[in-house]
C-alpha positions in Angstrom: 96.8 252.5 154.8 97.3 255.5 153.1 97.8 257.5 156.6 100.2 254.9 157.5 102.4 255.1 154.0 102.4 258.9 154.6 104.2 258.5 157.9 106.4 255.9 156.4 107.2 258.2 153.4 107.8 261.1 155.7 110.4 259.5 157.8 112.0 257.6 155.3 112.8 260.8 152.9 114.3 262.7 155.9 117.6 261.6 157.2 117.6 263.6 160.4 114.3 261.6 161.2 115.7 258.2 160.3 118.4 258.9 162.9 115.6 259.9 165.7 114.3 256.8 167.9 110.5 258.4 168.0 110.8 258.5 164.2 111.8 255.1 163.8 109.3 253.6 166.0 106.4 255.3 164.1 107.9 254.1 160.4 108.0 250.6 161.9 104.5 250.5 163.5 103.2 252.2 160.0 104.8 249.6 158.0 102.8 246.7 159.7 99.8 248.7 160.0 100.1 249.6 156.1 100.5 245.9 155.0 97.4 244.8 157.5 95.1 247.6 156.4 95.5 246.5 152.9 94.4 243.4 153.9 91.5 244.3 155.6 90.6 246.8 152.5 90.3 243.5 150.5 87.3 242.6 152.8 85.6 239.6 151.4 87.4 238.9 148.1 89.8 236.4 149.5 87.1 234.3 151.0 86.6 231.2 149.0 83.8 231.5 146.2 80.7 229.6 146.9 81.0 230.0 150.7 78.0 232.6 150.7 79.6 235.6 151.6 79.1 238.6 149.3 81.7 239.2 146.7 83.7 236.3 148.0 85.8 235.5 144.8 88.8 233.8 146.5 90.1 230.2 147.5 91.6 228.4 150.6 94.7 229.9 149.9 93.8 233.2 149.4 92.0 233.2 152.6 94.9 232.0 154.6 96.9 234.4 153.4 94.5 237.4 154.2 94.3 236.0 157.8 97.9 235.3 158.3 98.6 238.9 157.4 95.6 240.3 159.5 97.1 238.4 162.2 100.1 240.3 161.7 97.9 243.6 163.0 99.1 242.6 166.3 102.3 244.1 165.9 100.8 247.5 165.8 99.4 247.3 169.2 103.1 246.2 170.3 104.8 249.0 168.9 102.0 251.2 170.8 103.3 249.6 173.8 106.9 250.3 172.6 105.9 254.2 172.0 104.2 254.3 175.6 107.6 252.9 177.0 109.4 255.3 175.2 107.4 258.2 176.5 107.9 256.7 179.8 111.3 256.8 179.7 111.8 260.1 178.0 109.7 262.1 180.4 109.9 260.2 183.6 113.6 258.9 183.6 115.0 261.6 181.4 116.4 259.2 178.8 118.4 260.5 175.9 118.0 259.3 172.3 121.2 257.7 172.8 120.3 255.4 175.3 116.9 255.0 173.5 118.2 254.0 170.6 120.2 251.1 172.3 117.2 249.8 173.8 115.3 250.2 170.3 117.6 248.0 168.7 116.3 245.1 171.1 112.8 246.0 171.1 112.3 245.8 167.1 113.5 242.0 166.7 111.4 241.1 170.0 108.1 242.7 168.5 108.6 241.1 164.8 109.4 237.8 166.1 106.4 237.8 168.5 104.1 239.1 165.9 105.3 236.5 162.9 106.1 233.8 165.4 102.3 234.2 166.6 100.9 234.2 163.1 103.0 231.2 161.7 101.8 229.1 164.7 98.2 229.5 163.5 99.3 228.1 160.1 99.2 224.2 161.0 96.3 224.7 163.2 94.5 225.9 159.7 92.5 228.5 161.7 92.5 231.3 159.1 89.2 230.8 157.5 86.0 232.5 156.4 85.4 235.4 159.3 82.3 236.6 157.6 83.6 240.1 156.9 87.0 239.1 155.9 89.3 236.1 156.5 90.8 235.6 160.3 90.6 233.2 162.9 87.4 231.3 162.3 85.9 227.9 162.7 85.8 225.9 159.7 85.5 221.9 159.0 89.1 221.7 157.7 90.4 222.5 161.4 90.9 219.1 163.9 88.8 221.3 166.6 86.6 223.7 164.8 85.0 224.7 168.2 88.1 226.0 169.3 88.0 229.0 167.2 86.9 231.4 169.9 89.6 230.1 172.3 92.3 230.7 169.4 91.1 234.2 169.2 91.9 234.9 172.8 95.2 232.8 172.9 96.3 234.3 170.0 95.2 237.7 169.6 93.0 239.4 172.3 94.7 238.1 175.6 98.0 239.6 174.0 96.0 242.9 173.1 94.2 243.4 176.3 97.3 243.0 178.2 99.1 245.8 176.0 96.0 248.1 177.0 96.5 247.6 180.4 100.1 248.2 180.4 99.8 251.2 178.3 97.1 252.4 180.4 99.2 251.9 183.6 102.2 254.0 181.6 100.2 256.5 180.8 98.9 257.3 184.3 102.7 257.2 185.4 103.5 259.9 182.7 100.8 262.0 183.5 101.0 261.8 187.2 105.1 262.7 186.8 104.2 265.7 184.5 101.5 266.9 186.7 103.9 266.8 190.0 107.1 268.4 188.0 104.5 271.2 186.8 103.1 271.8 190.5 106.6 271.6 192.0 108.3 274.2 189.4 105.3 276.5 190.1 106.2 276.5 193.8 109.8 277.5 193.1 111.5 279.6 190.6 113.0 277.7 187.5 115.4 278.9 185.1 114.5 279.2 181.4 116.1 275.9 180.6 113.8 274.3 183.0 110.9 275.9 182.2 111.7 275.1 178.4 112.1 271.3 179.2 108.7 271.4 181.3 106.9 273.0 178.5 108.3 270.7 176.2 107.4 268.0 178.6 103.7 269.0 178.6 103.9 268.7 175.0 105.0 265.4 174.8 102.4 264.3 177.3 99.4 265.5 175.2 101.2 264.0 172.0 101.2 260.5 174.0 97.5 260.8 175.1 96.4 261.5 171.6 98.0 258.1 170.3 96.9 256.1 173.2 93.1 257.8 172.4 93.6 256.5 168.9 94.8 252.9 170.2 91.5 252.9 172.5 89.1 254.2 169.8 90.5 251.3 167.0 90.3 248.5 169.5 87.0 249.4 171.4 84.7 247.9 169.0 86.7 244.7 168.1 87.0 243.6 171.5 83.4 244.5 172.4 82.3 242.3 169.8 84.7 239.2 170.7 83.6 239.7 174.1 80.0 239.2 173.3 80.6 236.5 170.9 82.6 234.7 173.7 79.7 235.2 176.2 77.4 234.1 173.4 75.1 237.3 173.4 74.0 238.3 169.8 76.0 240.8 168.6 74.3 244.2 167.4 74.4 245.1 163.8 76.1 248.5 164.9 78.8 247.0 166.7 79.9 244.9 163.5 79.7 248.1 161.6 81.8 250.1 163.9 84.2 247.2 164.6 84.7 247.0 160.4 84.9 250.9 160.5 87.6 251.5 163.2 89.7 248.4 163.0 91.7 249.5 160.0 91.6 253.4 161.0 94.6 253.4 163.5 96.8 254.4 160.9 94.7 257.3 159.8 94.5 258.2 163.4 98.2 258.3 164.0 98.7 260.2 160.7 96.6 263.0 161.9 98.3 263.0 165.5 101.7 262.7 163.8 101.0 265.8 161.9 99.5 267.9 164.7 102.6 269.5 165.9 103.3 270.8 162.3 99.6 271.8 162.2 100.0 273.7 165.3 103.0 275.5 164.2 101.8 276.6 160.9 98.7 278.0 162.6 100.7 279.8 165.2 103.0 281.4 162.4 100.0 282.4 160.5 98.5 284.1 163.3 101.6 285.8 164.3 102.0 287.3 160.8 98.3 288.5 160.9 99.2 290.2 164.1 102.4 291.8 162.8 100.3 293.1 159.9 97.4 294.4 162.4 100.4 296.4 164.4 102.1 297.5 161.5 105.7 296.3 162.9 108.6 296.5 160.6 108.7 293.9 157.7 111.8 292.0 159.4 110.4 291.7 162.9 109.5 288.2 164.4 107.6 287.0 167.8 109.6 286.0 170.7 110.8 282.4 170.6 108.2 279.8 171.7 109.7 276.3 172.4 106.5 274.9 170.6 107.8 276.7 167.5 111.1 275.6 167.6 111.1 273.2 164.4 108.7 271.2 162.8 110.1 268.3 164.3 108.4 266.7 167.2 108.6 267.7 170.7 109.6 263.9 171.4 112.9 264.6 169.6 113.5 268.0 171.2 112.9 266.5 174.5 115.3 263.6 174.0 117.7 266.0 172.9 117.4 268.3 175.7 117.8 265.0 178.1 121.2 264.3 176.3 122.3 267.7 176.9 121.5 267.6 180.8 123.4 264.1 180.9 126.2 265.6 179.2 126.4 268.7 181.7 126.0 266.0 184.5 128.9 263.7 183.2 131.0 267.1 183.0 130.1 268.1 186.5 131.0 265.0 187.9 134.6 264.8 186.1 135.2 268.4 187.6 134.6 266.8 191.0 136.8 263.9 190.2 139.6 266.0 189.3 139.0 268.6 192.2 139.3 265.4 194.5 142.5 264.0 192.9 144.1 267.6 193.2 143.0 267.5 196.9 144.5 264.2 197.6 147.8 265.0 195.8 
């Protein structure tokens, strides 16, 4: 919850970041993750008192409320998918931030509508009940069909989650393959400094994307393993329960570490450069050569999107010049 809140605060207080597609996606994902992480943190408190769960002190209403907001955690995987698509469009297809912003305006309403719509659909089914470790989809006598609880878990959550995991994995394979192919092609032919810089940024973005996807996998491996074992009616080891409870709310923490990684690397490189200058006793005003990774503490995703925009503008200018030459020739 704290990690997600820090991402939201970092984007909200920086006018430049609020104009960037990547930052807005991270902010929206972190807003949902912050709320659902708070509900996870409440643990068994909202469970109706007298149910037998440890520290249960709630009512049916508080249990339904917690289950509703935990169901909203589906928005985080949906935004992970949105982030993966963002990487694909920036790296493989060279989209600029202007084009990304147009697509983003459609993505937010769809994600919010899907996440809230599925959560609201669960209310009339009365499926948000005591799930032992917190309130979520669980059988209860107040349901019309308590035996359908396991099916509800898959229909309302895990089916969508696994579709997202498969699609995100496929997108990452395309991104990695494209960057690898570009690097091999560029190493075989000479490239100017602008292209080299752009390739360097693409490689950085690829690494950052890989870390975000890894955090996504780590977060959801144990919960899905638990549900699969329950579905096939295999006794779930206590270690799986424990890891599921630990890792399910941790995606915001992992995302914050990855979000801050470029700044940490830049700070470390600056410190190392300062030490080298001191060791070589260079003039006080000397600075090392510019490194594409040190241009700014902003994320490489943003820099690459801006580079794509500059490339688009250059191509448009070249096309206009060609059209003018054709018109002059015809006249």
